[in-house]
Backbone as ProteinMPNN parsed JSONL, in Angstrom:
{"seq_chain_A": "MQRFRFPVGRLPDEALLSGLATGDPELAVTFVRRFQHTVFGVAVAVTGDPQLAEDIAQQTFERAWRHAQIYDPRRGSVTTWLTTIARNLAIDAVRSRRPEPVAPEDLDAVLGVVGRTPEQHALADEASTRLRAAVARLPREQARALVMAGIYGMTAQEVADWEAIPLGTAKTRIRTAMGKLRTALAPSERGGHDC", "coords_chain_A": {"N_chain_A": [[106.431, 9.682, 56.885], [104.153, 8.057, 58.3], [100.969, 6.976, 57.318], [98.615, 5.112, 58.248], [97.412, 4.055, 60.789], [97.619, 1.504, 61.505], [99.585, -1.877, 60.06], [100.45, -1.213, 56.641], [100.107, -3.951, 55.659], [98.178, -5.419, 56.984], [95.428, -4.203, 56.107], [91.587, -4.911, 54.681], [90.923, -6.19, 52.116], [89.646, -4.562, 50.12], [89.883, -2.181, 50.71], [92.519, -2.206, 50.098], [92.405, -2.388, 47.405], [90.822, 0.181, 47.011], [92.714, 1.948, 47.943], [94.604, 1.054, 45.636], [93.349, 2.174, 43.61], [93.104, 4.537, 43.71], [95.585, 5.422, 43.28], [98.014, 4.943, 45.055], [101.564, 4.67, 45.468], [103.031, 2.781, 47.759], [100.212, 1.348, 48.079], [99.314, -0.022, 46.133], [101.654, -1.836, 45.775], [101.486, -3.779, 48.012], [98.758, -4.785, 46.818], [99.606, -5.915, 45.046], [101.003, -7.785, 45.67], [99.839, -9.03, 47.902], [98.157, -10.479, 46.2], [99.733, -11.792, 43.88], [100.233, -14.67, 43.427], [97.848, -15.759, 43.269], [96.739, -15.398, 41.008], [98.749, -15.528, 39.433], [98.772, -18.141, 39.506], [95.868, -18.65, 38.348], [96.098, -18.057, 36.022], [98.539, -19.781, 34.494], [97.379, -22.324, 34.966], [95.28, -22.153, 33.072], [96.784, -21.398, 30.865], [98.847, -23.004, 30.865], [101.513, -22.425, 30.664], [103.991, -20.78, 31.773], [105.493, -18.266, 31.006], [103.795, -16.898, 29.361], [101.844, -17.195, 31.238], [102.859, -15.039, 32.779], [102.529, -12.907, 31.595], [99.924, -12.757, 31.387], [99.021, -12.154, 34.397], [100.198, -9.779, 34.735], [99.084, -8.428, 33.316], [96.725, -8.294, 34.106], [96.946, -6.996, 36.483], [97.011, -4.755, 35.455], [94.768, -3.956, 34.578], [93.019, -4.614, 36.536], [93.632, -1.964, 37.997], [92.912, 0.0, 36.782], [90.276, -0.348, 36.56], [89.2, -0.267, 38.906], [87.613, 1.158, 40.113], [85.422, 0.309, 39.707], [84.654, -1.776, 41.026], [82.533, -4.166, 42.35], [81.458, -5.346, 45.545], [79.46, -6.814, 46.036], [79.062, -8.194, 44.377], [80.981, -10.329, 44.575], [83.913, -11.304, 45.989], [87.016, -9.415, 46.698], [89.306, -10.991, 45.966], [87.821, -12.945, 44.032], [87.056, -11.454, 41.636], [89.757, -11.008, 41.23], [90.523, -13.294, 40.072], [88.733, -13.935, 37.983], [89.053, -12.262, 36.189], [91.642, -12.873, 35.397], [91.193, -15.165, 34.396], [89.368, -15.017, 32.519], [91.182, -13.528, 30.84], [93.189, -15.496, 30.297], [91.767, -16.994, 28.917], [91.171, -15.946, 26.611], [93.808, -15.274, 25.718], [94.696, -18.308, 25.213], [92.757, -18.79, 23.292], [93.243, -16.434, 21.323], [95.738, -18.163, 20.574], [97.274, -20.036, 17.359], [95.058, -22.913, 16.81], [96.203, -26.344, 17.894], [96.355, -29.531, 16.213], [94.633, -32.59, 17.547], [94.998, -35.585, 18.418], [93.062, -37.921, 18.805], [93.44, -40.449, 20.03], [94.76, -38.631, 21.672], [92.649, -37.37, 22.958], [90.716, -38.301, 24.392], [92.565, -38.731, 27.253], [92.667, -35.966, 27.639], [89.396, -35.918, 28.031], [89.44, -37.304, 30.377], [90.501, -35.225, 32.248], [88.369, -33.839, 32.676], [87.02, -33.668, 35.102], [88.547, -32.768, 37.458], [91.056, -30.137, 37.658], [94.182, -28.235, 37.789], [92.767, -25.705, 37.058], [90.352, -25.455, 38.069], [90.515, -25.871, 41.502], [91.879, -23.494, 41.821], [89.874, -21.465, 41.167], [87.814, -22.21, 42.06], [84.781, -22.283, 41.281], [81.833, -22.6, 40.816], [80.359, -22.578, 38.536], [81.547, -23.798, 36.446], [82.987, -25.896, 37.874], [80.411, -27.702, 38.085], [79.867, -27.101, 35.346], [81.848, -29.172, 34.204], [81.31, -31.505, 35.316], [78.385, -32.151, 34.31], [79.737, -32.676, 31.578], [81.231, -34.693, 31.781], [79.105, -36.249, 32.565], [78.185, -37.029, 29.95], [77.621, -39.554, 27.818], [80.621, -41.244, 26.27], [81.372, -40.786, 23.386], [79.563, -38.428, 22.647], [80.872, -36.951, 24.522], [83.048, -36.415, 23.313], [82.711, -35.302, 20.965], [81.526, -32.906, 21.329], [83.774, -31.443, 22.809], [86.025, -31.754, 21.172], [84.797, -30.224, 19.698], [83.539, -27.395, 20.755], [85.741, -26.76, 22.318], [88.165, -27.309, 20.78], [87.516, -25.729, 18.757], [86.865, -27.132, 16.522], [84.922, -27.975, 13.105], [82.001, -29.894, 12.632], [83.098, -31.215, 10.392], [85.182, -31.685, 10.336], [85.513, -33.166, 13.066], [83.879, -35.415, 12.641], [85.834, -36.27, 10.281], [88.001, -36.533, 12.348], [87.046, -38.603, 13.504], [86.502, -40.507, 12.515], [84.013, -40.745, 11.022], [79.945, -40.614, 9.584], [79.559, -37.276, 8.7], [76.974, -36.61, 9.301], [76.421, -38.121, 11.91], [78.264, -36.717, 13.67], [78.038, -34.249, 13.547], [75.144, -34.912, 14.921], [75.895, -35.769, 17.438], [77.103, -33.575, 17.945], [75.034, -31.849, 18.435], [72.693, -33.197, 20.212], [74.595, -33.651, 22.735], [75.348, -30.88, 23.445], [71.894, -30.377, 23.347], [72.008, -31.707, 26.022], [73.778, -30.783, 27.964], [72.559, -28.204, 28.033], [69.842, -28.625, 29.367], [71.301, -29.861, 31.735], [72.37, -27.939, 32.717], [70.513, -25.651, 32.529], [68.777, -24.941, 35.585], [70.594, -23.491, 36.463], [71.199, -21.182, 34.775], [68.593, -20.259, 34.977], [68.889, -18.453, 37.637], [67.962, -20.137, 39.633], [68.234, -21.032, 42.882], [69.37, -23.821, 45.258], [68.702, -23.385, 47.927]], "CA_chain_A": [[105.441, 10.038, 57.651], [102.7, 7.06, 58.168], [99.401, 7.161, 57.071], [97.728, 4.0, 58.371], [97.002, 3.478, 62.216], [98.476, -0.125, 61.865], [100.373, -1.716, 58.727], [99.416, -1.427, 55.004], [99.993, -5.877, 54.837], [96.805, -5.98, 57.311], [94.016, -3.374, 55.656], [91.174, -5.422, 54.11], [91.227, -6.423, 50.743], [89.053, -3.817, 49.382], [90.911, -1.188, 51.142], [93.829, -1.794, 49.184], [92.074, -1.804, 45.854], [90.804, 1.47, 46.778], [94.623, 2.9, 47.53], [95.235, 0.889, 44.129], [92.582, 3.11, 42.403], [93.97, 6.357, 44.082], [97.727, 5.175, 42.302], [99.138, 4.949, 46.041], [102.357, 3.643, 45.238], [102.837, 1.738, 48.414], [99.061, 0.057, 48.89], [99.744, -0.687, 44.876], [102.738, -2.586, 45.996], [101.011, -4.215, 48.951], [98.416, -5.274, 46.572], [100.166, -7.069, 43.758], [101.846, -9.145, 46.666], [99.004, -10.123, 48.633], [97.476, -11.617, 44.85], [99.941, -12.108, 42.8], [100.196, -16.017, 43.35], [96.387, -16.738, 43.082], [96.961, -14.631, 39.874], [99.983, -16.164, 38.158], [98.322, -19.684, 39.399], [94.957, -19.209, 37.842], [96.633, -17.476, 34.455], [99.638, -20.711, 34.63], [96.28, -23.296, 35.192], [94.298, -21.557, 32.236], [97.407, -21.618, 29.66], [100.039, -24.192, 30.943], [102.721, -21.754, 29.516], [104.416, -19.714, 32.779], [105.78, -17.148, 30.581], [102.76, -16.293, 29.112], [100.996, -16.543, 32.426], [103.335, -13.982, 33.538], [102.216, -11.296, 31.053], [98.671, -12.228, 31.452], [99.253, -12.032, 35.602], [100.789, -8.27, 34.301], [97.719, -7.77, 31.987], [95.779, -8.693, 34.673], [96.743, -6.093, 37.478], [96.715, -3.365, 34.597], [93.183, -4.163, 34.493], [92.631, -3.964, 38.062], [93.953, -0.829, 38.65], [92.106, 0.518, 35.443], [88.959, -0.315, 36.763], [88.735, -0.285, 40.51], [86.413, 2.274, 40.981], [83.565, 0.278, 39.35], [84.28, -2.936, 41.593], [81.128, -3.696, 43.269], [81.624, -6.183, 46.453], [78.203, -7.409, 45.822], [79.405, -9.136, 43.291], [82.399, -11.07, 45.103], [85.242, -10.804, 46.824], [88.273, -8.999, 45.5], [89.878, -12.336, 45.0], [86.64, -13.628, 42.639], [87.14, -10.084, 41.303], [90.983, -10.394, 40.254], [90.306, -14.499, 39.372], [87.394, -13.774, 36.704], [90.101, -11.216, 35.376], [93.005, -13.068, 35.224], [90.838, -16.484, 34.039], [89.297, -14.555, 31.124], [92.269, -13.141, 30.076], [93.986, -15.923, 29.532], [91.231, -17.699, 27.922], [91.617, -14.888, 25.29], [95.113, -15.259, 25.345], [94.248, -19.64, 24.853], [91.774, -18.347, 22.146], [93.882, -16.266, 19.92], [97.156, -19.158, 19.751], [96.571, -21.107, 16.473], [94.486, -24.242, 17.949], [96.936, -27.307, 17.165], [95.483, -30.875, 16.044], [94.794, -33.241, 18.687], [94.825, -36.679, 17.872], [91.001, -38.686, 19.069], [93.778, -41.162, 21.023], [94.765, -38.194, 23.272], [91.281, -36.765, 23.408], [89.814, -39.685, 25.986], [93.154, -38.088, 28.195], [91.626, -34.359, 27.767], [88.779, -35.535, 28.927], [89.485, -37.935, 31.76], [91.016, -34.888, 33.44], [87.717, -32.345, 32.426], [86.568, -33.332, 35.815], [89.167, -32.376, 38.031], [92.031, -29.4, 36.926], [94.433, -27.374, 38.884], [91.51, -24.351, 37.328], [89.192, -25.698, 39.252], [91.117, -25.282, 42.635], [92.161, -22.156, 41.914], [89.145, -20.827, 40.743], [86.621, -22.735, 43.084], [83.801, -21.802, 40.237], [80.937, -23.013, 41.496], [79.959, -23.294, 37.061], [82.648, -24.104, 36.006], [82.827, -27.503, 38.058], [78.905, -27.675, 37.19], [80.096, -27.836, 33.857], [82.607, -30.814, 34.185], [80.427, -32.508, 35.601], [78.215, -32.578, 33.195], [80.338, -32.9, 30.705], [81.735, -35.683, 32.156], [78.147, -37.775, 32.497], [77.359, -37.379, 28.735], [78.261, -40.883, 26.592], [81.674, -40.723, 25.883], [81.236, -40.418, 21.473], [78.991, -37.289, 22.697], [81.447, -35.839, 24.817], [84.436, -36.397, 22.388], [82.585, -34.38, 20.131], [81.608, -31.912, 21.998], [84.653, -31.043, 23.231], [86.696, -31.333, 19.8], [84.271, -28.746, 18.781], [83.375, -26.41, 21.43], [87.276, -26.003, 22.932], [88.847, -27.114, 19.903], [86.985, -25.535, 17.751], [86.458, -27.684, 15.087], [84.033, -28.106, 12.65], [81.337, -30.839, 12.64], [83.071, -31.901, 9.301], [86.547, -32.108, 11.367], [85.111, -33.993, 13.958], [83.761, -36.266, 11.171], [87.16, -37.149, 9.791], [89.231, -37.2, 13.304], [86.294, -39.851, 14.571], [86.046, -41.393, 11.053], [82.156, -40.986, 11.202], [79.827, -39.911, 8.703], [79.11, -36.041, 9.022], [75.394, -36.382, 9.876], [76.562, -38.296, 13.062], [79.464, -35.584, 14.135], [76.656, -33.018, 13.617], [73.85, -35.174, 15.496], [76.565, -36.188, 18.628], [77.455, -32.476, 19.138], [73.633, -31.472, 18.836], [72.738, -34.394, 21.228], [75.237, -33.332, 23.975], [74.79, -29.68, 23.539], [70.841, -30.308, 24.165], [71.648, -32.385, 27.41], [74.084, -29.76, 28.569], [71.489, -27.135, 28.063], [68.959, -29.609, 30.357], [71.906, -30.237, 33.258], [72.235, -26.237, 33.372], [68.586, -25.013, 32.797], [68.195, -23.926, 36.622], [71.61, -22.045, 37.135], [70.457, -19.896, 34.195], [67.129, -19.123, 35.226], [68.882, -17.953, 38.22], [67.802, -20.604, 40.448], [69.752, -21.522, 43.648], [69.06, -24.297, 46.259], [68.883, -22.587, 49.468]], "C_chain_A": [[104.265, 8.707, 57.378], [101.493, 7.371, 58.264], [98.802, 6.388, 57.804], [97.677, 4.164, 59.781], [98.026, 1.825, 62.441], [98.38, -0.813, 59.798], [99.566, -2.443, 57.602], [99.225, -3.312, 54.685], [98.915, -5.616, 55.858], [94.972, -4.946, 56.77], [93.434, -5.192, 54.858], [91.571, -5.447, 52.493], [90.841, -5.454, 49.886], [89.37, -2.181, 49.685], [92.348, -1.299, 50.565], [93.19, -1.644, 47.989], [91.362, -0.735, 45.722], [91.858, 2.173, 46.899], [94.802, 2.731, 46.192], [94.383, 1.852, 43.063], [93.134, 4.86, 42.633], [95.451, 6.524, 43.612], [98.453, 5.759, 43.865], [100.456, 3.769, 45.699], [102.635, 2.042, 46.295], [101.661, 0.519, 48.233], [99.481, -0.504, 47.554], [100.328, -2.051, 45.261], [102.051, -3.943, 46.708], [100.105, -5.185, 48.219], [98.468, -6.088, 45.625], [100.749, -7.926, 44.484], [101.101, -10.004, 47.177], [98.288, -11.149, 47.36], [98.488, -12.28, 43.53], [100.399, -13.529, 42.573], [99.409, -16.301, 43.119], [96.431, -16.092, 41.492], [97.172, -15.658, 38.333], [99.402, -17.499, 38.548], [96.816, -19.699, 38.33], [95.4, -19.158, 36.029], [97.403, -19.138, 33.627], [98.616, -22.298, 34.028], [95.696, -23.367, 33.581], [95.453, -22.246, 31.435], [98.513, -22.663, 29.674], [101.444, -23.796, 30.253], [102.941, -20.55, 31.029], [104.775, -18.295, 32.188], [104.492, -16.445, 29.92], [101.637, -15.955, 30.361], [101.466, -15.866, 33.268], [103.204, -12.357, 33.082], [101.089, -11.786, 31.164], [98.45, -12.009, 32.903], [99.472, -10.496, 35.674], [99.802, -7.406, 34.25], [96.699, -7.542, 33.351], [95.593, -6.91, 35.967], [96.403, -4.49, 36.724], [95.425, -3.099, 34.651], [92.426, -3.612, 35.508], [92.762, -2.413, 38.887], [92.899, 0.667, 37.365], [90.877, 0.766, 35.759], [88.548, -0.495, 37.979], [88.487, 0.393, 41.001], [85.142, 1.641, 40.758], [83.587, -1.462, 39.888], [83.135, -3.047, 42.495], [81.639, -5.498, 44.358], [80.601, -6.807, 46.534], [78.453, -8.799, 45.475], [80.372, -10.077, 43.58], [83.153, -9.962, 45.451], [86.109, -10.248, 45.366], [88.525, -10.041, 44.695], [88.916, -13.439, 44.143], [87.041, -13.295, 41.586], [88.423, -10.667, 39.964], [90.918, -12.04, 39.348], [89.989, -14.569, 38.454], [89.126, -12.923, 35.834], [90.85, -12.008, 34.606], [92.408, -14.571, 34.184], [90.218, -15.87, 32.417], [90.478, -13.731, 30.139], [92.865, -14.022, 29.146], [93.568, -17.325, 28.833], [91.202, -17.175, 26.54], [93.338, -15.155, 24.777], [95.336, -17.268, 24.522], [93.973, -19.366, 22.97], [92.47, -18.125, 20.831], [95.458, -17.094, 19.392], [96.067, -20.203, 18.349], [96.241, -22.591, 16.626], [95.796, -25.327, 16.777], [96.06, -28.673, 17.185], [95.769, -31.477, 16.88], [94.157, -34.805, 18.215], [93.696, -37.253, 19.075], [91.962, -39.273, 20.02], [94.149, -40.222, 21.853], [93.387, -37.393, 23.356], [90.454, -37.572, 24.542], [90.979, -38.451, 27.18], [92.832, -37.051, 28.696], [90.49, -34.914, 28.887], [88.447, -36.712, 30.291], [90.071, -36.572, 32.787], [89.34, -33.432, 33.514], [86.924, -32.518, 34.441], [87.246, -32.324, 37.181], [90.9, -31.188, 37.88], [92.425, -28.743, 38.296], [93.608, -25.564, 38.276], [90.535, -24.22, 38.085], [89.743, -25.392, 41.229], [91.768, -24.507, 42.492], [90.976, -21.053, 42.017], [88.139, -20.897, 41.667], [85.872, -22.111, 42.765], [83.238, -23.087, 40.246], [80.311, -23.92, 39.995], [80.267, -23.917, 36.739], [82.527, -25.74, 36.331], [81.165, -27.971, 37.915], [78.938, -28.439, 35.596], [80.6, -29.371, 33.436], [81.955, -31.438, 34.567], [79.241, -33.095, 35.101], [78.421, -33.086, 32.038], [80.944, -34.584, 30.851], [80.386, -36.764, 32.465], [77.777, -37.931, 31.212], [78.378, -38.732, 28.329], [79.757, -40.732, 26.274], [81.78, -40.327, 24.28], [80.698, -38.917, 21.901], [80.217, -36.333, 23.111], [82.693, -35.339, 24.304], [84.45, -35.148, 21.366], [82.119, -33.179, 20.352], [82.771, -30.807, 22.078], [85.61, -30.564, 21.721], [85.801, -29.977, 19.127], [83.836, -27.852, 19.342], [84.826, -25.59, 22.223], [88.424, -26.23, 22.116], [88.84, -26.821, 18.564], [87.327, -25.859, 16.402], [85.337, -27.817, 14.141], [83.23, -29.818, 12.687], [82.526, -31.745, 11.128], [84.685, -32.218, 9.504], [86.59, -33.352, 12.117], [85.111, -35.135, 13.322], [84.823, -36.796, 10.53], [87.856, -37.356, 11.115], [88.25, -38.527, 13.44], [86.312, -40.83, 13.46], [84.318, -41.712, 10.934], [81.551, -40.1, 10.026], [79.128, -38.129, 9.667], [78.247, -36.011, 9.8], [75.031, -36.83, 11.435], [77.325, -37.151, 13.856], [77.928, -35.044, 14.352], [75.153, -33.61, 15.162], [74.951, -35.325, 17.553], [76.347, -34.674, 19.427], [76.008, -31.583, 19.702], [73.215, -31.783, 20.053], [73.268, -33.802, 22.823], [75.192, -31.719, 24.042], [73.315, -29.359, 24.326], [70.808, -30.434, 25.77], [72.722, -31.882, 28.158], [73.306, -29.048, 29.234], [70.477, -27.451, 29.157], [69.701, -29.333, 31.496], [72.231, -28.923, 33.442], [71.854, -25.463, 33.518], [69.079, -24.487, 34.309], [69.21, -23.163, 36.582], [71.493, -20.9, 35.961], [69.674, -19.15, 34.582], [67.761, -18.631, 36.515], [68.41, -18.807, 39.513], [68.615, -21.542, 41.272], [68.475, -22.411, 44.379], [69.394, -23.744, 47.35], [68.237, -23.233, 50.831]], "O_chain_A": [[103.668, 8.543, 56.314], [100.984, 7.984, 59.203], [98.016, 7.123, 58.402], [98.55, 5.031, 59.805], [98.794, 1.375, 63.292], [97.683, -0.504, 58.832], [98.761, -3.364, 57.468], [98.507, -3.844, 53.838], [98.083, -5.486, 54.96], [93.807, -5.148, 57.111], [94.125, -6.173, 54.583], [92.411, -4.764, 51.908], [91.517, -5.31, 48.867], [89.102, -1.226, 48.955], [93.175, -0.393, 50.665], [93.461, -0.585, 47.424], [91.078, -0.393, 44.574], [92.084, 3.049, 46.065], [95.077, 3.674, 45.45], [94.756, 2.164, 41.932], [93.394, 5.85, 41.949], [96.199, 7.502, 43.607], [99.22, 6.721, 43.919], [100.405, 2.539, 45.675], [102.543, 0.857, 45.974], [101.855, -0.697, 48.221], [100.079, -1.573, 47.676], [99.744, -3.129, 45.142], [102.047, -5.02, 46.113], [100.241, -6.362, 48.555], [97.587, -6.893, 45.323], [101.074, -8.974, 43.927], [101.238, -11.227, 47.163], [97.961, -12.321, 47.545], [98.146, -12.981, 42.578], [100.99, -13.705, 41.507], [99.503, -17.38, 42.535], [95.812, -16.881, 40.778], [96.647, -16.107, 37.314], [99.608, -18.25, 37.594], [96.655, -20.666, 37.586], [95.108, -19.943, 35.126], [97.008, -19.584, 32.55], [98.913, -23.071, 33.117], [95.661, -24.425, 32.952], [95.357, -23.455, 31.228], [99.015, -23.116, 28.645], [102.21, -24.484, 29.58], [102.135, -19.645, 31.249], [104.42, -17.273, 32.774], [104.375, -15.239, 30.138], [100.889, -14.986, 30.496], [100.972, -15.785, 34.393], [103.477, -11.274, 33.599], [100.525, -10.72, 30.918], [97.335, -11.488, 32.954], [98.962, -9.906, 36.627], [99.568, -6.296, 34.73], [95.979, -6.547, 33.428], [94.659, -6.133, 36.165], [95.829, -3.499, 37.174], [95.019, -1.944, 34.777], [91.61, -2.691, 35.557], [92.238, -1.948, 39.899], [92.506, 1.831, 37.445], [90.294, 1.799, 35.43], [87.406, -0.928, 38.127], [88.811, 0.628, 42.165], [84.068, 2.002, 41.239], [82.833, -2.303, 39.399], [82.811, -2.161, 43.287], [82.055, -6.524, 43.82], [80.755, -7.702, 47.366], [78.231, -9.921, 45.932], [80.639, -10.779, 42.605], [83.203, -8.733, 45.387], [86.089, -10.372, 44.142], [88.289, -10.242, 43.504], [89.288, -14.535, 43.723], [87.375, -14.038, 40.662], [88.359, -10.767, 38.739], [91.208, -12.063, 38.152], [90.68, -15.218, 37.669], [89.949, -13.369, 35.035], [90.836, -11.972, 33.375], [93.16, -14.993, 33.306], [90.643, -16.303, 31.345], [90.444, -13.479, 28.935], [93.097, -13.861, 27.948], [94.238, -18.264, 28.406], [91.209, -17.862, 25.519], [93.807, -15.185, 23.64], [95.997, -17.454, 23.5], [94.611, -19.604, 21.945], [92.514, -18.805, 19.805], [96.116, -16.867, 18.377], [94.952, -20.725, 18.32], [97.144, -23.426, 16.564], [96.128, -25.199, 15.599], [95.198, -28.875, 18.04], [96.904, -31.359, 17.342], [93.032, -35.015, 17.759], [93.733, -36.802, 20.219], [91.697, -38.851, 21.146], [94.02, -40.589, 23.021], [93.454, -36.581, 24.279], [89.656, -37.151, 25.38], [90.448, -37.535, 27.808], [92.664, -36.904, 29.907], [90.472, -34.636, 30.086], [87.41, -36.829, 30.945], [90.114, -36.776, 34.001], [89.325, -32.422, 34.217], [86.388, -31.534, 34.951], [86.642, -31.413, 37.747], [91.924, -31.839, 38.088], [91.789, -28.612, 39.341], [93.809, -24.507, 38.874], [89.987, -23.256, 38.621], [89.104, -24.643, 41.968], [92.73, -24.673, 43.242], [91.026, -20.038, 42.712], [87.583, -19.888, 42.101], [85.698, -21.124, 43.48], [83.689, -24.186, 39.923], [79.952, -25.096, 39.943], [79.603, -24.931, 36.524], [82.163, -26.618, 35.548], [81.139, -29.076, 37.374], [78.499, -29.43, 35.012], [80.115, -30.28, 32.761], [81.96, -32.457, 33.876], [78.959, -34.275, 35.309], [77.62, -33.801, 31.436], [80.983, -35.418, 29.947], [80.604, -37.969, 32.589], [77.034, -38.892, 31.008], [79.59, -38.822, 28.521], [79.927, -39.573, 25.896], [82.456, -39.315, 24.095], [81.45, -38.038, 21.477], [80.585, -35.336, 22.49], [83.29, -34.307, 24.609], [85.344, -34.382, 21.006], [82.322, -32.322, 19.492], [82.757, -29.673, 21.599], [85.818, -29.42, 21.315], [86.126, -29.091, 18.337], [83.515, -27.004, 18.509], [84.972, -24.416, 22.564], [89.503, -25.691, 22.361], [89.522, -27.2, 17.612], [87.844, -25.213, 15.491], [84.373, -27.687, 14.896], [83.941, -30.819, 12.766], [82.54, -32.975, 11.118], [85.273, -33.004, 8.76], [87.355, -34.305, 11.967], [86.089, -35.884, 13.322], [84.683, -37.968, 10.179], [88.417, -38.451, 11.158], [88.869, -39.59, 13.481], [86.096, -42.017, 13.705], [83.702, -42.768, 10.791], [82.165, -39.167, 9.506], [78.539, -37.959, 10.734], [78.393, -35.526, 10.922], [74.09, -36.426, 12.118], [76.702, -36.727, 14.83], [77.018, -35.385, 15.107], [74.537, -32.922, 15.976], [74.468, -34.93, 18.614], [75.883, -34.393, 20.532], [75.829, -30.958, 20.747], [73.258, -30.966, 20.972], [72.542, -33.584, 23.793], [74.861, -31.405, 25.186], [73.173, -28.633, 25.31], [70.125, -29.806, 26.579], [72.822, -32.487, 29.225], [73.154, -29.005, 30.455], [70.228, -26.517, 29.92], [69.146, -28.666, 32.37], [72.428, -28.694, 34.636], [72.213, -24.531, 34.237], [69.845, -23.526, 34.248], [68.93, -21.966, 36.661], [71.706, -19.731, 36.284], [69.685, -17.921, 34.658], [66.804, -17.974, 36.923], [68.46, -18.158, 40.558], [69.36, -22.442, 40.884], [67.27, -22.166, 44.327], [70.586, -23.677, 47.65], [68.373, -22.658, 51.911]]}, "name": "protein", "num_of_chains": 1, "seq": "MQRFRFPVGRLPDEALLSGLATGDPELAVTFVRRFQHTVFGVAVAVTGDPQLAEDIAQQTFERAWRHAQIYDPRRGSVTTWLTTIARNLAIDAVRSRRPEPVAPEDLDAVLGVVGRTPEQHALADEASTRLRAAVARLPREQARALVMAGIYGMTAQEVADWEAIPLGTAKTRIRTAMGKLRTALAPSERGGHDC"}
């Protein structure tokens, strides 16, 4: 018995999400098929590991099913909501891995792609774009110290050791970079928007 007047695949995203919350298997399958490539793309862009990305995609859909009733369309589209869930799960998965040391000569290559990544294309996230642009505008030595500390989780002493600089210099570079980022991103944090 057909429950809808038109094909399920043509239902709006919000209707599919509501159907997912009710446990309707047809709507659940349609929902997953509609978003599976986007969710997987975000997960693989963040993790760089297709196997891990598959697990994260599954966790994303499980979380969407469990929390579908609290989705608020005023805060963004279903796609944005799902990609945010996928991105957060992927970041958590990457953080839980044991960090691998990065050679300083390899860090320059990492900083070179700060402005444009597959994640940027998948999420089209304005905040991350602003952050990447702000990091790219930092002097190279400050950007390196900030990325080592903020992304790779290195202590100031480890940054100093990698860069072969005094500990005080490493701390100053990190602190100065953070201050410049705070200043560059302050309008968005206060809710100011250019309209």
